[in-house]
mmCIF file of the N, C-alpha and C atoms, coordinates in Angstrom:
data_MODEL
# 
_entry.id   MODEL 
# 
loop_
_atom_site.group_PDB 
_atom_site.id 
_atom_site.type_symbol 
_atom_site.label_atom_id 
_atom_site.label_alt_id 
_atom_site.label_comp_id 
_atom_site.label_asym_id 
_atom_site.label_entity_id 
_atom_site.label_seq_id 
_atom_site.pdbx_PDB_ins_code 
_atom_site.Cartn_x 
_atom_site.Cartn_y 
_atom_site.Cartn_z 
_atom_site.occupancy 
_atom_site.B_iso_or_equiv 
_atom_site.pdbx_formal_charge 
_atom_site.auth_seq_id 
_atom_site.auth_comp_id 
_atom_site.auth_asym_id 
_atom_site.auth_atom_id 
_atom_site.pdbx_PDB_model_num 
ATOM 1   N N  . MET A 1 1  ? 41.028  -1.764 12.924  1.00 0.00 ? 1  MET A N  1 
ATOM 2   C CA . MET A 1 1  ? 40.090  -1.344 11.559  1.00 0.00 ? 1  MET A CA 1 
ATOM 3   C C  . MET A 1 1  ? 39.485  -1.756 10.597  1.00 0.00 ? 1  MET A C  1 
ATOM 4   N N  . LEU A 1 2  ? 39.853  -3.037 11.013  1.00 0.00 ? 2  LEU A N  1 
ATOM 5   C CA . LEU A 1 2  ? 38.835  -4.090 10.130  1.00 0.00 ? 2  LEU A CA 1 
ATOM 6   C C  . LEU A 1 2  ? 37.850  -4.268 10.864  1.00 0.00 ? 2  LEU A C  1 
ATOM 7   N N  . THR A 1 3  ? 37.729  -4.150 12.118  1.00 0.00 ? 3  THR A N  1 
ATOM 8   C CA . THR A 1 3  ? 36.331  -4.049 13.107  1.00 0.00 ? 3  THR A CA 1 
ATOM 9   C C  . THR A 1 3  ? 35.379  -2.612 12.712  1.00 0.00 ? 3  THR A C  1 
ATOM 10  N N  . VAL A 1 4  ? 36.259  -1.821 12.276  1.00 0.00 ? 4  VAL A N  1 
ATOM 11  C CA . VAL A 1 4  ? 35.343  -0.252 12.001  1.00 0.00 ? 4  VAL A CA 1 
ATOM 12  C C  . VAL A 1 4  ? 34.987  -0.549 10.469  1.00 0.00 ? 4  VAL A C  1 
ATOM 13  N N  . LEU A 1 5  ? 35.744  -1.085 9.314   1.00 0.00 ? 5  LEU A N  1 
ATOM 14  C CA . LEU A 1 5  ? 35.347  -1.448 8.595   1.00 0.00 ? 5  LEU A CA 1 
ATOM 15  C C  . LEU A 1 5  ? 34.338  -2.355 8.415   1.00 0.00 ? 5  LEU A C  1 
ATOM 16  N N  . PHE A 1 6  ? 34.095  -3.097 8.937   1.00 0.00 ? 6  PHE A N  1 
ATOM 17  C CA . PHE A 1 6  ? 33.041  -4.180 9.108   1.00 0.00 ? 6  PHE A CA 1 
ATOM 18  C C  . PHE A 1 6  ? 31.831  -3.488 9.397   1.00 0.00 ? 6  PHE A C  1 
ATOM 19  N N  . ILE A 1 7  ? 31.980  -2.662 10.908  1.00 0.00 ? 7  ILE A N  1 
ATOM 20  C CA . ILE A 1 7  ? 30.909  -2.228 11.363  1.00 0.00 ? 7  ILE A CA 1 
ATOM 21  C C  . ILE A 1 7  ? 30.227  -1.599 10.274  1.00 0.00 ? 7  ILE A C  1 
ATOM 22  N N  . ILE A 1 8  ? 31.194  -0.723 9.535   1.00 0.00 ? 8  ILE A N  1 
ATOM 23  C CA . ILE A 1 8  ? 30.108  0.152  8.428   1.00 0.00 ? 8  ILE A CA 1 
ATOM 24  C C  . ILE A 1 8  ? 29.586  -0.647 7.368   1.00 0.00 ? 8  ILE A C  1 
ATOM 25  N N  . CYS A 1 9  ? 30.200  -1.620 7.144   1.00 0.00 ? 9  CYS A N  1 
ATOM 26  C CA . CYS A 1 9  ? 29.823  -2.341 5.785   1.00 0.00 ? 9  CYS A CA 1 
ATOM 27  C C  . CYS A 1 9  ? 28.156  -3.066 6.479   1.00 0.00 ? 9  CYS A C  1 
ATOM 28  N N  . MET A 1 10 ? 28.223  -3.464 7.871   1.00 0.00 ? 10 MET A N  1 
ATOM 29  C CA . MET A 1 10 ? 27.187  -3.981 8.349   1.00 0.00 ? 10 MET A CA 1 
ATOM 30  C C  . MET A 1 10 ? 26.163  -2.811 8.560   1.00 0.00 ? 10 MET A C  1 
ATOM 31  N N  . LEU A 1 11 ? 26.282  -1.895 8.774   1.00 0.00 ? 11 LEU A N  1 
ATOM 32  C CA . LEU A 1 11 ? 25.143  -0.806 8.870   1.00 0.00 ? 11 LEU A CA 1 
ATOM 33  C C  . LEU A 1 11 ? 24.840  -0.533 7.677   1.00 0.00 ? 11 LEU A C  1 
ATOM 34  N N  . GLY A 1 12 ? 25.356  -0.557 6.640   1.00 0.00 ? 12 GLY A N  1 
ATOM 35  C CA . GLY A 1 12 ? 25.222  -0.430 5.356   1.00 0.00 ? 12 GLY A CA 1 
ATOM 36  C C  . GLY A 1 12 ? 23.964  -1.525 4.876   1.00 0.00 ? 12 GLY A C  1 
ATOM 37  N N  . PHE A 1 13 ? 24.368  -2.312 5.148   1.00 0.00 ? 13 PHE A N  1 
ATOM 38  C CA . PHE A 1 13 ? 23.761  -3.620 4.685   1.00 0.00 ? 13 PHE A CA 1 
ATOM 39  C C  . PHE A 1 13 ? 22.426  -3.892 5.652   1.00 0.00 ? 13 PHE A C  1 
ATOM 40  N N  . VAL A 1 14 ? 22.625  -3.542 6.776   1.00 0.00 ? 14 VAL A N  1 
ATOM 41  C CA . VAL A 1 14 ? 21.416  -3.860 7.923   1.00 0.00 ? 14 VAL A CA 1 
ATOM 42  C C  . VAL A 1 14 ? 20.391  -2.403 6.945   1.00 0.00 ? 14 VAL A C  1 
ATOM 43  N N  . GLY A 1 15 ? 20.786  -1.239 6.743   1.00 0.00 ? 15 GLY A N  1 
ATOM 44  C CA . GLY A 1 15 ? 20.336  -0.303 6.114   1.00 0.00 ? 15 GLY A CA 1 
ATOM 45  C C  . GLY A 1 15 ? 19.335  -0.466 4.780   1.00 0.00 ? 15 GLY A C  1 
ATOM 46  N N  . LYS A 1 16 ? 19.952  -1.013 4.034   1.00 0.00 ? 16 LYS A N  1 
ATOM 47  C CA . LYS A 1 16 ? 19.580  -1.383 3.116   1.00 0.00 ? 16 LYS A CA 1 
ATOM 48  C C  . LYS A 1 16 ? 18.590  -2.288 3.321   1.00 0.00 ? 16 LYS A C  1 
ATOM 49  N N  . LEU A 1 17 ? 18.781  -3.272 3.888   1.00 0.00 ? 17 LEU A N  1 
ATOM 50  C CA . LEU A 1 17 ? 17.465  -4.366 3.979   1.00 0.00 ? 17 LEU A CA 1 
ATOM 51  C C  . LEU A 1 17 ? 16.220  -3.684 5.333   1.00 0.00 ? 17 LEU A C  1 
ATOM 52  N N  . PHE A 1 18 ? 16.924  -2.893 5.992   1.00 0.00 ? 18 PHE A N  1 
ATOM 53  C CA . PHE A 1 18 ? 15.644  -2.026 6.470   1.00 0.00 ? 18 PHE A CA 1 
ATOM 54  C C  . PHE A 1 18 ? 14.870  -1.319 5.442   1.00 0.00 ? 18 PHE A C  1 
ATOM 55  N N  . PHE A 1 19 ? 15.155  -0.379 4.707   1.00 0.00 ? 19 PHE A N  1 
ATOM 56  C CA . PHE A 1 19 ? 14.335  0.236  3.707   1.00 0.00 ? 19 PHE A CA 1 
ATOM 57  C C  . PHE A 1 19 ? 13.825  -0.568 2.763   1.00 0.00 ? 19 PHE A C  1 
ATOM 58  N N  . PHE A 1 20 ? 14.582  -2.321 2.256   1.00 0.00 ? 20 PHE A N  1 
ATOM 59  C CA . PHE A 1 20 ? 13.556  -3.208 1.319   1.00 0.00 ? 20 PHE A CA 1 
ATOM 60  C C  . PHE A 1 20 ? 12.469  -3.678 1.903   1.00 0.00 ? 20 PHE A C  1 
ATOM 61  N N  . GLY A 1 21 ? 12.415  -3.791 3.377   1.00 0.00 ? 21 GLY A N  1 
ATOM 62  C CA . GLY A 1 21 ? 11.580  -4.036 4.188   1.00 0.00 ? 21 GLY A CA 1 
ATOM 63  C C  . GLY A 1 21 ? 10.364  -3.062 4.468   1.00 0.00 ? 21 GLY A C  1 
ATOM 64  N N  . ILE A 1 22 ? 10.686  -1.803 4.627   1.00 0.00 ? 22 ILE A N  1 
ATOM 65  C CA . ILE A 1 22 ? 9.765   -0.594 4.401   1.00 0.00 ? 22 ILE A CA 1 
ATOM 66  C C  . ILE A 1 22 ? 8.649   -1.056 3.089   1.00 0.00 ? 22 ILE A C  1 
ATOM 67  N N  . LYS A 1 23 ? 9.844   -1.135 2.154   1.00 0.00 ? 23 LYS A N  1 
ATOM 68  C CA . LYS A 1 23 ? 9.085   -0.839 0.437   1.00 0.00 ? 23 LYS A CA 1 
ATOM 69  C C  . LYS A 1 23 ? 8.253   -2.040 0.060   1.00 0.00 ? 23 LYS A C  1 
ATOM 70  N N  . ALA A 1 24 ? 8.539   -3.407 0.871   1.00 0.00 ? 24 ALA A N  1 
ATOM 71  C CA . ALA A 1 24 ? 7.883   -4.740 0.535   1.00 0.00 ? 24 ALA A CA 1 
ATOM 72  C C  . ALA A 1 24 ? 6.694   -4.368 1.471   1.00 0.00 ? 24 ALA A C  1 
ATOM 73  N N  . ALA A 1 25 ? 6.560   -4.241 2.944   1.00 0.00 ? 25 ALA A N  1 
ATOM 74  C CA . ALA A 1 25 ? 5.512   -3.541 3.799   1.00 0.00 ? 25 ALA A CA 1 
ATOM 75  C C  . ALA A 1 25 ? 4.312   -2.783 3.255   1.00 0.00 ? 25 ALA A C  1 
ATOM 76  N N  . TRP A 1 26 ? 5.022   -1.554 2.614   1.00 0.00 ? 26 TRP A N  1 
ATOM 77  C CA . TRP A 1 26 ? 4.101   -0.556 1.684   1.00 0.00 ? 26 TRP A CA 1 
ATOM 78  C C  . TRP A 1 26 ? 3.254   -1.292 0.523   1.00 0.00 ? 26 TRP A C  1 
ATOM 79  N N  . GLY A 1 27 ? 4.231   -1.771 0.064   1.00 0.00 ? 27 GLY A N  1 
ATOM 80  C CA . GLY A 1 27 ? 3.286   -2.836 -1.664  1.00 0.00 ? 27 GLY A CA 1 
ATOM 81  C C  . GLY A 1 27 ? 2.324   -3.301 -0.929  1.00 0.00 ? 27 GLY A C  1 
ATOM 82  N N  . ILE A 1 28 ? 2.624   -4.854 0.202   1.00 0.00 ? 28 ILE A N  1 
ATOM 83  C CA . ILE A 1 28 ? 1.652   -5.084 0.456   1.00 0.00 ? 28 ILE A CA 1 
ATOM 84  C C  . ILE A 1 28 ? 0.240   -4.892 0.984   1.00 0.00 ? 28 ILE A C  1 
ATOM 85  N N  . SER A 1 29 ? 0.651   -3.768 1.840   1.00 0.00 ? 29 SER A N  1 
ATOM 86  C CA . SER A 1 29 ? -0.553  -2.706 2.322   1.00 0.00 ? 29 SER A CA 1 
ATOM 87  C C  . SER A 1 29 ? -1.360  -2.261 1.218   1.00 0.00 ? 29 SER A C  1 
ATOM 88  N N  . LYS A 1 30 ? -0.745  -1.645 0.564   1.00 0.00 ? 30 LYS A N  1 
ATOM 89  C CA . LYS A 1 30 ? -1.749  -1.177 -0.873  1.00 0.00 ? 30 LYS A CA 1 
ATOM 90  C C  . LYS A 1 30 ? -2.276  -2.338 -1.671  1.00 0.00 ? 30 LYS A C  1 
ATOM 91  N N  . MET A 1 31 ? -1.821  -3.557 -1.831  1.00 0.00 ? 31 MET A N  1 
ATOM 92  C CA . MET A 1 31 ? -2.559  -4.705 -2.408  1.00 0.00 ? 31 MET A CA 1 
ATOM 93  C C  . MET A 1 31 ? -3.549  -4.724 -1.272  1.00 0.00 ? 31 MET A C  1 
ATOM 94  N N  . LEU A 1 32 ? -3.282  -5.304 0.034   1.00 0.00 ? 32 LEU A N  1 
ATOM 95  C CA . LEU A 1 32 ? -4.169  -5.902 0.739   1.00 0.00 ? 32 LEU A CA 1 
ATOM 96  C C  . LEU A 1 32 ? -5.122  -4.915 1.169   1.00 0.00 ? 32 LEU A C  1 
ATOM 97  N N  . LEU A 1 33 ? -5.136  -3.599 1.230   1.00 0.00 ? 33 LEU A N  1 
ATOM 98  C CA . LEU A 1 33 ? -6.215  -2.126 1.051   1.00 0.00 ? 33 LEU A CA 1 
ATOM 99  C C  . LEU A 1 33 ? -7.327  -2.215 -0.440  1.00 0.00 ? 33 LEU A C  1 
ATOM 100 N N  . SER A 1 34 ? -6.101  -2.543 -1.338  1.00 0.00 ? 34 SER A N  1 
ATOM 101 C CA . SER A 1 34 ? -7.435  -2.273 -2.487  1.00 0.00 ? 34 SER A CA 1 
ATOM 102 C C  . SER A 1 34 ? -7.813  -3.564 -3.104  1.00 0.00 ? 34 SER A C  1 
ATOM 103 N N  . VAL A 1 35 ? -7.134  -4.561 -2.616  1.00 0.00 ? 35 VAL A N  1 
ATOM 104 C CA . VAL A 1 35 ? -8.041  -5.908 -3.050  1.00 0.00 ? 35 VAL A CA 1 
ATOM 105 C C  . VAL A 1 35 ? -8.888  -6.524 -1.782  1.00 0.00 ? 35 VAL A C  1 
ATOM 106 N N  . VAL A 1 36 ? -8.898  -6.384 -0.820  1.00 0.00 ? 36 VAL A N  1 
ATOM 107 C CA . VAL A 1 36 ? -9.867  -7.025 0.336   1.00 0.00 ? 36 VAL A CA 1 
ATOM 108 C C  . VAL A 1 36 ? -10.585 -5.846 1.118   1.00 0.00 ? 36 VAL A C  1 
ATOM 109 N N  . LEU A 1 37 ? -9.823  -4.601 1.719   1.00 0.00 ? 37 LEU A N  1 
ATOM 110 C CA . LEU A 1 37 ? -10.517 -3.700 2.449   1.00 0.00 ? 37 LEU A CA 1 
ATOM 111 C C  . LEU A 1 37 ? -11.378 -2.997 1.574   1.00 0.00 ? 37 LEU A C  1 
ATOM 112 N N  . LEU A 1 38 ? -10.898 -2.466 0.996   1.00 0.00 ? 38 LEU A N  1 
ATOM 113 C CA . LEU A 1 38 ? -11.776 -1.294 0.070   1.00 0.00 ? 38 LEU A CA 1 
ATOM 114 C C  . LEU A 1 38 ? -13.314 -1.817 -0.350  1.00 0.00 ? 38 LEU A C  1 
ATOM 115 N N  . PRO A 1 39 ? -13.236 -3.135 -0.743  1.00 0.00 ? 39 PRO A N  1 
ATOM 116 C CA . PRO A 1 39 ? -14.406 -3.941 -1.426  1.00 0.00 ? 39 PRO A CA 1 
ATOM 117 C C  . PRO A 1 39 ? -15.292 -3.966 -0.253  1.00 0.00 ? 39 PRO A C  1 
ATOM 118 N N  . LEU A 1 40 ? -14.753 -4.546 0.982   1.00 0.00 ? 40 LEU A N  1 
ATOM 119 C CA . LEU A 1 40 ? -15.451 -4.449 2.054   1.00 0.00 ? 40 LEU A CA 1 
ATOM 120 C C  . LEU A 1 40 ? -16.086 -3.343 2.745   1.00 0.00 ? 40 LEU A C  1 
ATOM 121 N N  . ILE A 1 41 ? -15.717 -2.527 2.829   1.00 0.00 ? 41 ILE A N  1 
ATOM 122 C CA . ILE A 1 41 ? -15.901 -1.096 3.304   1.00 0.00 ? 41 ILE A CA 1 
ATOM 123 C C  . ILE A 1 41 ? -17.398 -0.588 2.238   1.00 0.00 ? 41 ILE A C  1 
ATOM 124 N N  . LEU A 1 42 ? -16.862 -1.193 1.107   1.00 0.00 ? 42 LEU A N  1 
ATOM 125 C CA . LEU A 1 42 ? -18.197 -0.257 0.043   1.00 0.00 ? 42 LEU A CA 1 
ATOM 126 C C  . LEU A 1 42 ? -19.386 -1.476 0.235   1.00 0.00 ? 42 LEU A C  1 
ATOM 127 N N  . ILE A 1 43 ? -19.258 -2.578 0.299   1.00 0.00 ? 43 ILE A N  1 
ATOM 128 C CA . ILE A 1 43 ? -20.560 -3.700 0.928   1.00 0.00 ? 43 ILE A CA 1 
ATOM 129 C C  . ILE A 1 43 ? -20.873 -3.211 2.062   1.00 0.00 ? 43 ILE A C  1 
ATOM 130 N N  . GLY A 1 44 ? -20.121 -2.939 2.872   1.00 0.00 ? 44 GLY A N  1 
ATOM 131 C CA . GLY A 1 44 ? -20.825 -2.848 4.196   1.00 0.00 ? 44 GLY A CA 1 
ATOM 132 C C  . GLY A 1 44 ? -21.488 -1.366 3.969   1.00 0.00 ? 44 GLY A C  1 
ATOM 133 N N  . MET A 1 45 ? -21.251 -0.464 3.429   1.00 0.00 ? 45 MET A N  1 
ATOM 134 C CA . MET A 1 45 ? -21.818 0.892  3.482   1.00 0.00 ? 45 MET A CA 1 
ATOM 135 C C  . MET A 1 45 ? -23.244 0.673  2.488   1.00 0.00 ? 45 MET A C  1 
ATOM 136 N N  . VAL A 1 46 ? -22.933 -0.233 1.431   1.00 0.00 ? 46 VAL A N  1 
ATOM 137 C CA . VAL A 1 46 ? -24.154 -0.224 0.670   1.00 0.00 ? 46 VAL A CA 1 
ATOM 138 C C  . VAL A 1 46 ? -25.423 -0.948 1.734   1.00 0.00 ? 46 VAL A C  1 
ATOM 139 N N  . ALA A 1 47 ? -24.978 -1.801 2.770   1.00 0.00 ? 47 ALA A N  1 
ATOM 140 C CA . ALA A 1 47 ? -25.804 -2.585 3.241   1.00 0.00 ? 47 ALA A CA 1 
ATOM 141 C C  . ALA A 1 47 ? -26.294 -1.910 4.367   1.00 0.00 ? 47 ALA A C  1 
ATOM 142 N N  . ALA A 1 48 ? -25.308 -0.940 4.809   1.00 0.00 ? 48 ALA A N  1 
ATOM 143 C CA . ALA A 1 48 ? -26.083 0.164  5.896   1.00 0.00 ? 48 ALA A CA 1 
ATOM 144 C C  . ALA A 1 48 ? -26.994 1.156  5.149   1.00 0.00 ? 48 ALA A C  1 
ATOM 145 N N  . GLY A 1 49 ? -27.530 1.221  3.881   1.00 0.00 ? 49 GLY A N  1 
ATOM 146 C CA . GLY A 1 49 ? -27.655 2.317  3.202   1.00 0.00 ? 49 GLY A CA 1 
ATOM 147 C C  . GLY A 1 49 ? -27.319 3.402  2.973   1.00 0.00 ? 49 GLY A C  1 
ATOM 148 N N  . LEU A 1 50 ? -25.823 3.560  2.989   1.00 0.00 ? 50 LEU A N  1 
ATOM 149 C CA . LEU A 1 50 ? -25.340 4.794  2.408   1.00 0.00 ? 50 LEU A CA 1 
ATOM 150 C C  . LEU A 1 50 ? -24.795 4.519  1.149   1.00 0.00 ? 50 LEU A C  1 
ATOM 151 N N  . ILE A 1 51 ? -25.602 4.530  0.117   1.00 0.00 ? 51 ILE A N  1 
ATOM 152 C CA . ILE A 1 51 ? -25.112 4.139  -1.554  1.00 0.00 ? 51 ILE A CA 1 
ATOM 153 C C  . ILE A 1 51 ? -24.991 5.351  -1.539  1.00 0.00 ? 51 ILE A C  1 
ATOM 154 N N  . TYR A 1 52 ? -25.596 6.325  -1.330  1.00 0.00 ? 52 TYR A N  1 
ATOM 155 C CA . TYR A 1 52 ? -25.174 7.905  -1.784  1.00 0.00 ? 52 TYR A CA 1 
ATOM 156 C C  . TYR A 1 52 ? -23.561 8.141  -1.408  1.00 0.00 ? 52 TYR A C  1 
ATOM 157 N N  . ILE A 1 53 ? -23.511 7.585  -0.693  1.00 0.00 ? 53 ILE A N  1 
ATOM 158 C CA . ILE A 1 53 ? -21.907 7.899  -0.184  1.00 0.00 ? 53 ILE A CA 1 
ATOM 159 C C  . ILE A 1 53 ? -20.924 6.991  -1.325  1.00 0.00 ? 53 ILE A C  1 
ATOM 160 N N  . ALA A 1 54 ? -21.427 5.613  -1.124  1.00 0.00 ? 54 ALA A N  1 
ATOM 161 C CA . ALA A 1 54 ? -20.625 4.672  -1.377  1.00 0.00 ? 54 ALA A CA 1 
ATOM 162 C C  . ALA A 1 54 ? -20.264 4.563  -3.239  1.00 0.00 ? 54 ALA A C  1 
ATOM 163 N N  . PHE A 1 55 ? -21.816 5.008  -3.834  1.00 0.00 ? 55 PHE A N  1 
ATOM 164 C CA . PHE A 1 55 ? -21.446 5.080  -5.068  1.00 0.00 ? 55 PHE A CA 1 
ATOM 165 C C  . PHE A 1 55 ? -20.458 6.186  -5.635  1.00 0.00 ? 55 PHE A C  1 
ATOM 166 N N  . PRO A 1 56 ? -20.571 7.510  -4.986  1.00 0.00 ? 56 PRO A N  1 
ATOM 167 C CA . PRO A 1 56 ? -19.307 8.263  -5.819  1.00 0.00 ? 56 PRO A CA 1 
ATOM 168 C C  . PRO A 1 56 ? -18.067 7.993  -5.411  1.00 0.00 ? 56 PRO A C  1 
ATOM 169 N N  . VAL A 1 57 ? -17.668 7.220  -4.330  1.00 0.00 ? 57 VAL A N  1 
ATOM 170 C CA . VAL A 1 57 ? -16.429 6.759  -3.935  1.00 0.00 ? 57 VAL A CA 1 
ATOM 171 C C  . VAL A 1 57 ? -15.714 5.705  -5.155  1.00 0.00 ? 57 VAL A C  1 
ATOM 172 N N  . LEU A 1 58 ? -17.003 4.957  -5.207  1.00 0.00 ? 58 LEU A N  1 
ATOM 173 C CA . LEU A 1 58 ? -16.697 4.195  -6.362  1.00 0.00 ? 58 LEU A CA 1 
ATOM 174 C C  . LEU A 1 58 ? -16.193 4.453  -7.769  1.00 0.00 ? 58 LEU A C  1 
ATOM 175 N N  . ILE A 1 59 ? -17.016 5.481  -7.835  1.00 0.00 ? 59 ILE A N  1 
ATOM 176 C CA . ILE A 1 59 ? -16.678 6.195  -9.307  1.00 0.00 ? 59 ILE A CA 1 
ATOM 177 C C  . ILE A 1 59 ? -15.348 7.067  -9.222  1.00 0.00 ? 59 ILE A C  1 
ATOM 178 N N  . ILE A 1 60 ? -14.858 7.459  -8.207  1.00 0.00 ? 60 ILE A N  1 
ATOM 179 C CA . ILE A 1 60 ? -13.838 8.367  -8.026  1.00 0.00 ? 60 ILE A CA 1 
ATOM 180 C C  . ILE A 1 60 ? -12.701 7.415  -8.186  1.00 0.00 ? 60 ILE A C  1 
ATOM 181 N N  . ILE A 1 61 ? -12.764 6.211  -7.367  1.00 0.00 ? 61 ILE A N  1 
ATOM 182 C CA . ILE A 1 61 ? -11.596 5.147  -7.252  1.00 0.00 ? 61 ILE A CA 1 
ATOM 183 C C  . ILE A 1 61 ? -11.546 4.565  -8.628  1.00 0.00 ? 61 ILE A C  1 
ATOM 184 N N  . GLY A 1 62 ? -12.590 4.314  -9.317  1.00 0.00 ? 62 GLY A N  1 
ATOM 185 C CA . GLY A 1 62 ? -12.266 4.046  -10.928 1.00 0.00 ? 62 GLY A CA 1 
ATOM 186 C C  . GLY A 1 62 ? -11.641 4.818  -12.010 1.00 0.00 ? 62 GLY A C  1 
ATOM 187 N N  . VAL A 1 63 ? -12.409 5.905  -11.665 1.00 0.00 ? 63 VAL A N  1 
ATOM 188 C CA . VAL A 1 63 ? -11.501 7.084  -12.212 1.00 0.00 ? 63 VAL A CA 1 
ATOM 189 C C  . VAL A 1 63 ? -10.293 7.320  -12.086 1.00 0.00 ? 63 VAL A C  1 
ATOM 190 N N  . VAL A 1 64 ? -9.630  7.267  -10.775 1.00 0.00 ? 64 VAL A N  1 
ATOM 191 C CA . VAL A 1 64 ? -8.389  7.359  -10.639 1.00 0.00 ? 64 VAL A CA 1 
ATOM 192 C C  . VAL A 1 64 ? -7.446  5.885  -10.688 1.00 0.00 ? 64 VAL A C  1 
ATOM 193 N N  . SER A 1 65 ? -8.251  5.002  -10.788 1.00 0.00 ? 65 SER A N  1 
ATOM 194 C CA . SER A 1 65 ? -7.445  3.515  -10.990 1.00 0.00 ? 65 SER A CA 1 
ATOM 195 C C  . SER A 1 65 ? -6.878  3.566  -12.534 1.00 0.00 ? 65 SER A C  1 
ATOM 196 N N  . LEU A 1 66 ? -8.232  4.120  -13.459 1.00 0.00 ? 66 LEU A N  1 
ATOM 197 C CA . LEU A 1 66 ? -7.843  4.111  -14.835 1.00 0.00 ? 66 LEU A CA 1 
ATOM 198 C C  . LEU A 1 66 ? -6.804  5.128  -15.293 1.00 0.00 ? 66 LEU A C  1 
ATOM 199 N N  . ILE A 1 67 ? -6.994  6.431  -14.472 1.00 0.00 ? 67 ILE A N  1 
ATOM 200 C CA . ILE A 1 67 ? -5.602  7.554  -14.961 1.00 0.00 ? 67 ILE A CA 1 
ATOM 201 C C  . ILE A 1 67 ? -4.233  7.125  -14.586 1.00 0.00 ? 67 ILE A C  1 
ATOM 202 N N  . GLY A 1 68 ? -4.303  6.134  -13.246 1.00 0.00 ? 68 GLY A N  1 
ATOM 203 C CA . GLY A 1 68 ? -2.980  5.625  -12.937 1.00 0.00 ? 68 GLY A CA 1 
ATOM 204 C C  . GLY A 1 68 ? -2.656  4.380  -13.527 1.00 0.00 ? 68 GLY A C  1 
ATOM 205 N N  . MET A 1 69 ? -3.314  3.872  -14.300 1.00 0.00 ? 69 MET A N  1 
ATOM 206 C CA . MET A 1 69 ? -2.847  2.828  -15.079 1.00 0.00 ? 69 MET A CA 1 
ATOM 207 C C  . MET A 1 69 ? -1.663  2.462  -15.890 1.00 0.00 ? 69 MET A C  1 
ATOM 208 N N  . LYS A 1 70 ? -0.782  2.061  -15.828 1.00 0.00 ? 70 LYS A N  1 
ATOM 209 C CA . LYS A 1 70 ? 0.231   2.325  -16.495 1.00 0.00 ? 70 LYS A CA 1 
ATOM 210 C C  . LYS A 1 70 ? 0.579   1.024  -17.558 1.00 0.00 ? 70 LYS A C  1 
ATOM 211 N N  . ALA A 1 71 ? 0.548   1.631  -18.953 1.00 0.00 ? 71 ALA A N  1 
ATOM 212 C CA . ALA A 1 71 ? 0.190   0.438  -20.203 1.00 0.00 ? 71 ALA A CA 1 
ATOM 213 C C  . ALA A 1 71 ? 1.527   -0.066 -20.599 1.00 0.00 ? 71 ALA A C  1 
# 
């Protein structure tokens, strides 16, 4: 009986750790994308002559970040 209780508690603990890891990985991915990858993509687009696409993308991202900013 104690073994069954231990297994249930262990599954709950491992499940919580799993979902915590998923949330942490999602947060790190969002930070990496917004801080490193997105500016590199925009710089690459400007260097390749796609400024007509890069500029509206930059404006849209700026508006979304201003609206989504929490005070």
